[in-house]
Wavefront OBJ file of the C-alpha trace (Angstrom):
o trace
v 14.837 -6.662 -4.741
v 14.939 -4.175 -7.589
v 18.457 -5.009 -8.810
v 17.167 -6.450 -12.076
v 15.312 -3.212 -12.776
v 18.402 -1.102 -12.070
v 20.560 -3.359 -14.253
v 18.196 -3.260 -17.220
v 16.585 0.198 -17.219
v 18.447 3.503 -16.901
v 15.258 5.206 -15.682
v 14.976 2.698 -12.829
v 18.654 3.086 -11.982
v 18.147 6.846 -11.732
v 15.366 6.290 -9.177
v 17.695 4.320 -6.879
v 20.379 7.002 -7.235
v 17.875 9.726 -6.339
v 16.643 7.789 -3.296
v 20.218 7.182 -2.093
v 20.995 10.890 -2.335
v 17.771 11.940 -0.591
v 18.289 9.553 2.331
v 22.014 10.109 2.718
v 22.795 6.393 2.602
v 22.587 3.599 0.010
v 19.052 2.231 0.280
v 19.861 0.704 -3.124
v 22.528 -1.492 -1.531
v 20.044 -2.686 1.094
v 17.510 -3.471 -1.638
v 20.022 -5.338 -3.795
v 22.209 -7.100 -1.229
v 20.626 -6.839 2.215
v 21.354 -7.915 4.889
v 17.778 -9.084 5.392
v 17.668 -8.141 9.080
v 18.451 -4.521 8.190
v 16.034 -4.447 5.275
v 13.257 -5.806 7.515
v 13.459 -2.853 9.900
v 10.326 -0.783 9.265
v 12.297 2.442 8.831
v 14.220 0.754 5.988
v 11.448 -1.440 4.584
v 9.159 1.482 3.808
v 11.594 3.581 1.720
v 12.935 0.398 0.079
v 9.508 -0.748 -1.139
v 8.651 2.793 -2.247
v 11.889 3.089 -4.229
v 11.470 -0.275 -5.972
v 7.850 0.546 -6.816
v 8.707 3.902 -8.392
v 11.646 2.299 -10.232
v 9.269 -0.282 -11.726
v 6.889 2.472 -12.798
v 9.679 4.498 -14.437
v 10.835 1.389 -16.289
v 7.281 0.791 -17.443
v 7.030 4.390 -18.674
v 10.291 4.067 -20.604
v 8.922 0.992 -22.384
v 5.992 2.914 -23.820
v 3.049 1.728 -21.737
v -0.038 3.928 -22.179
v -0.486 6.646 -19.559
v -2.486 5.713 -16.470
v -6.045 6.924 -16.037
v -5.894 6.628 -12.240
v -3.395 5.862 -9.496
v -4.025 4.059 -6.212
v -1.829 2.452 -3.580
v -2.460 0.217 -0.601
v -1.210 1.797 2.668
v 2.477 2.608 2.032
v 1.689 2.213 -1.675
v -0.281 5.448 -1.607
v 3.063 7.269 -1.408
v 4.202 5.463 -4.552
v 0.952 6.444 -6.241
v 1.473 10.097 -5.314
v 5.036 10.090 -6.656
v 3.959 8.438 -9.912
v 1.100 10.939 -10.275
v 3.533 13.839 -9.851
v 1.975 15.039 -6.577
v 5.130 14.703 -4.442
v 8.784 14.219 -5.297
v 10.560 10.918 -4.787
v 13.076 12.617 -2.489
v 10.346 13.973 -0.213
v 8.517 10.652 -0.298
v 11.446 8.433 0.746
v 12.431 10.784 3.560
v 8.833 10.958 4.789
v 8.158 7.216 4.735
v 11.398 6.540 6.609
v 10.093 8.822 9.372
v 6.632 7.267 9.019
v 8.056 3.823 9.691
v 9.851 5.072 12.779
v 6.766 6.918 14.102
v 4.490 3.926 13.548
v 6.918 1.579 15.275
v 7.273 3.897 18.277
v 3.534 4.648 18.603
v 2.752 1.393 20.422
v 5.091 -0.631 22.678
v 5.968 -4.030 21.226
v 3.428 -6.635 22.302
v 0.719 -4.070 23.077
v -0.921 -4.296 19.673
v -1.781 -7.026 17.185
v -3.347 -7.671 13.791
v -5.241 -10.657 12.378
v -6.454 -11.595 8.909
v -10.062 -12.742 8.691
v -11.196 -14.837 5.728
v -14.722 -15.777 4.767
v -16.749 -13.411 6.976
v -18.564 -10.330 5.743
v -17.633 -6.880 6.995
v -20.729 -6.439 9.187
v -19.975 -9.676 11.025
v -16.360 -8.638 11.540
v -17.314 -5.189 12.808
v -19.780 -6.759 15.251
v -17.121 -9.126 16.588
v -14.662 -6.255 16.987
v -17.232 -4.192 18.862
v -18.052 -7.076 21.194
v -14.352 -7.766 21.798
v -13.276 -4.210 22.656
v -14.026 -4.059 26.404
v -12.815 -0.468 26.393
v -9.824 -1.191 24.161
v -9.197 -0.704 20.421
v -10.257 -3.347 17.903
v -11.456 -2.534 14.380
v -11.068 -3.399 10.686
v -7.726 -2.025 9.450
v -7.478 -3.318 5.871
v -10.720 -3.991 4.012
v -9.002 -5.836 1.195
v -11.792 -7.789 -0.511
v -15.150 -9.347 0.173
v -13.337 -12.419 1.536
v -10.367 -10.835 3.342
v -10.332 -8.209 6.084
v -7.490 -7.477 8.501
v -8.337 -6.275 12.014
v -6.042 -4.368 14.378
v -5.976 -3.078 17.938
v -4.868 -3.941 21.451
v -3.547 -7.484 21.650
v -6.142 -8.663 24.181
v -9.043 -7.198 22.187
v -7.801 -8.678 18.915
v -7.406 -12.074 20.602
v -10.999 -11.875 21.858
v -12.224 -10.946 18.370
v -10.243 -13.816 16.844
v -11.955 -16.326 19.149
v -15.398 -14.872 18.425
v -14.810 -15.019 14.675
v -13.393 -18.547 14.801
v -16.474 -19.700 16.678
v -18.821 -17.794 14.392
v -18.790 -16.484 10.852
v -15.172 -16.739 9.695
v -13.811 -19.618 7.642
v -10.296 -18.855 8.817
v -8.579 -16.332 11.107
v -4.794 -15.903 11.256
v -2.810 -13.736 13.668
v -0.220 -11.763 11.708
v 3.463 -11.445 12.564
v 3.645 -7.642 12.545
v 5.636 -5.145 14.564
v 2.700 -2.822 15.299
v -1.125 -2.584 14.920
v -1.285 -0.442 11.783
v -4.292 1.562 10.540
v -6.212 1.757 13.783
v -6.723 4.332 16.541
v -3.571 3.151 18.351
v -1.606 4.811 15.521
v -2.874 8.293 16.419
v 0.461 9.262 18.086
v 2.244 8.426 14.824
v -0.323 10.408 12.856
v 0.182 13.442 15.088
v 3.959 13.259 14.560
v 3.680 12.720 10.811
v 1.251 15.595 10.154
v 3.823 18.409 10.677
v 6.343 16.584 8.487
v 3.816 16.327 5.668
v 2.986 20.029 6.020
v 6.580 20.755 4.985
v 6.243 18.672 1.811
v 5.029 20.289 -1.403
v 1.859 18.568 -2.669
v 1.055 19.578 -6.261
v -2.300 19.225 -7.968
v -2.435 16.390 -10.495
v -4.286 15.828 -13.756
v -4.479 12.081 -13.038
v -6.726 11.293 -10.035
v -5.347 9.364 -7.059
v -7.866 7.163 -5.220
v -7.147 7.561 -1.517
v -7.286 4.829 1.139
v -9.337 6.713 3.720
v -12.489 7.207 1.626
v -11.924 5.329 -1.662
v -12.512 8.525 -3.636
v -10.442 10.024 -6.487
v -8.676 13.300 -5.743
v -6.590 15.713 -7.819
v -6.114 18.563 -5.326
v -2.755 18.509 -3.534
v -4.134 19.861 -0.262
v -6.843 17.193 -0.157
v -4.310 14.490 -0.970
v -2.089 15.631 1.912
v -5.021 15.516 4.359
v -5.937 12.024 3.198
v -2.356 10.846 3.674
v -2.296 12.152 7.250
v -5.623 10.504 8.117
v -4.491 7.246 6.524
v -2.133 6.459 9.415
v -4.930 5.687 11.896
v -7.742 4.896 9.423
v -8.743 1.686 7.684
v -7.456 1.041 4.171
v -10.586 0.779 1.985
v -8.963 -1.202 -0.799
v -11.983 -3.208 -1.950
v -14.031 -0.031 -2.316
v -11.157 1.667 -4.165
v -10.902 -1.115 -6.744
v -14.683 -1.319 -7.141
v -14.830 2.430 -7.786
v -12.224 2.104 -10.539
v -14.037 -0.827 -12.135
v -17.323 1.098 -12.043
v -15.533 3.957 -13.808
v -14.538 1.673 -16.648
v -11.029 0.622 -15.646
v -10.359 -2.831 -17.106
v -6.585 -3.193 -16.677
v -4.637 -2.945 -13.413
v -0.834 -2.845 -13.235
v 0.757 -3.485 -9.843
v 4.279 -2.024 -9.643
v 6.814 -3.057 -7.037
v 7.797 -6.226 -5.172
v 5.194 -8.979 -4.912
v 1.765 -9.810 -6.301
v -0.483 -9.207 -3.292
v -2.674 -6.579 -4.952
v -2.988 -8.623 -8.135
v -4.273 -11.482 -5.993
v -6.757 -9.207 -4.229
v -7.986 -7.952 -7.613
v -8.931 -11.525 -8.534
v -10.927 -11.781 -5.319
v -12.738 -8.515 -5.990
v -13.403 -8.977 -9.736
v -12.049 -12.145 -11.289
v -12.510 -11.011 -14.898
v -10.451 -7.816 -14.460
v -7.012 -7.976 -16.059
v -4.204 -7.486 -13.552
v -0.451 -8.008 -13.734
v 2.502 -7.081 -11.555
v 5.789 -5.510 -12.664
v 8.835 -6.054 -10.458
v 11.600 -6.963 -12.927
v 12.364 -7.051 -16.653
v 10.654 -10.428 -17.204
v 7.367 -9.418 -15.564
v 7.487 -6.087 -17.415
v 7.803 -7.862 -20.778
v 4.982 -10.240 -19.869
v 2.705 -7.401 -18.753
v 3.427 -5.420 -21.924
v 2.546 -8.401 -24.137
v -0.620 -9.211 -22.221
v -1.630 -5.546 -22.194
v -1.131 -5.333 -25.972
v -2.979 -8.579 -26.675
v -5.913 -7.651 -24.424
v -6.443 -4.217 -25.896
v -5.982 -5.469 -29.452
v -8.731 -8.065 -28.848
v -10.945 -5.364 -27.332
v -10.634 -3.277 -30.493
v -11.116 -6.184 -32.899
l 1 2 3 4 5 6 7 8 9 10 11 12 13 14 15 16 17 18 19 20 21 22 23 24 25 26 27 28 29 30 31 32 33 34 35 36 37 38 39 40 41 42 43 44 45 46 47 48 49 50 51 52 53 54 55 56 57 58 59 60 61 62 63 64 65 66 67 68 69 70 71 72 73 74 75 76 77 78 79 80 81 82 83 84 85 86 87 88 89 90 91 92 93 94 95 96 97 98 99 100 101 102 103 104 105 106 107 108 109 110 111 112 113 114 115 116 117 118 119 120 121 122 123 124 125 126 127 128 129 130 131 132 133 134 135 136 137 138 139 140 141 142 143 144 145 146 147 148 149 150 151 152 153 154 155 156 157 158 159 160 161 162 163 164 165 166 167 168 169 170 171 172 173 174 175 176 177 178 179 180 181 182 183 184 185 186 187 188 189 190 191 192 193 194 195 196 197 198 199 200 201 202 203 204 205 206 207 208 209 210 211 212 213 214 215 216 217 218 219 220 221 222 223 224 225 226 227 228 229 230 231 232 233 234 235 236 237 238 239 240 241 242 243 244 245 246 247 248 249 250 251 252 253 254 255 256 257 258 259 260 261 262 263 264 265 266 267 268 269 270 271 272 273 274 275 276 277 278 279 280 281 282 283 284 285 286 287 288 289 290 291 292 293 294 295 296 297 298 299 300 301 302
């Protein structure tokens, strides 16, 4: 992933070079050539996705897209948002997320935690099922992605109990996820406690472009507040639906997803079908997004 960007945009290529230097090894080579088993290790996956996302944004900037009014990122994507907003440097970000991946993986022994995606149940029903399933363990919403998709996380036994309750009750579909750890729940507190000192060493600048944070779905410009939100994010639910709804209510009508994949663009359609959203992950998708962006805003002015 990302090789097309590096081949076609000097600004994107510079991002990969900066990430390689910051990490002390060629994350670019892992992104471009694999091997897949190395790229899939959390400590490599997180800096790789971050680097590709920032490279896509730099390519977009070099092609003359209008400046963003807001930034937001889902989970790991919040680091990309902070880099693009000028709050933290790319070098600090890739080093931090590599440690973040390691801390999150080590926080819970493999098999102890689990996650499951719940489709077709409202949040109150899901929270009730999680509460009933706990039995003294952890089980709670971890990613509140849209009105029709919520991911729950916690101890494996508690998540399994919640899955059965939701299958028998309100949910249209429930799927256990193949993940290495139960992210964004209280079981991640050990990782949060390890990450906090590392983030204290990182310079967080104020920004003129607000970043909507996962923990409370509120826009922030103060560097200190953004650091606190990033620490809390590790063990807190990602409030993505609320974040997107806030932006829409503030008049945002165009959403550009940068980086590998189209997951957030798909969630946008679930949250507000008429909102315009496109992803940018290579030169072809960048050209398509630029044309659609131009056509949409020309029609709005006409």
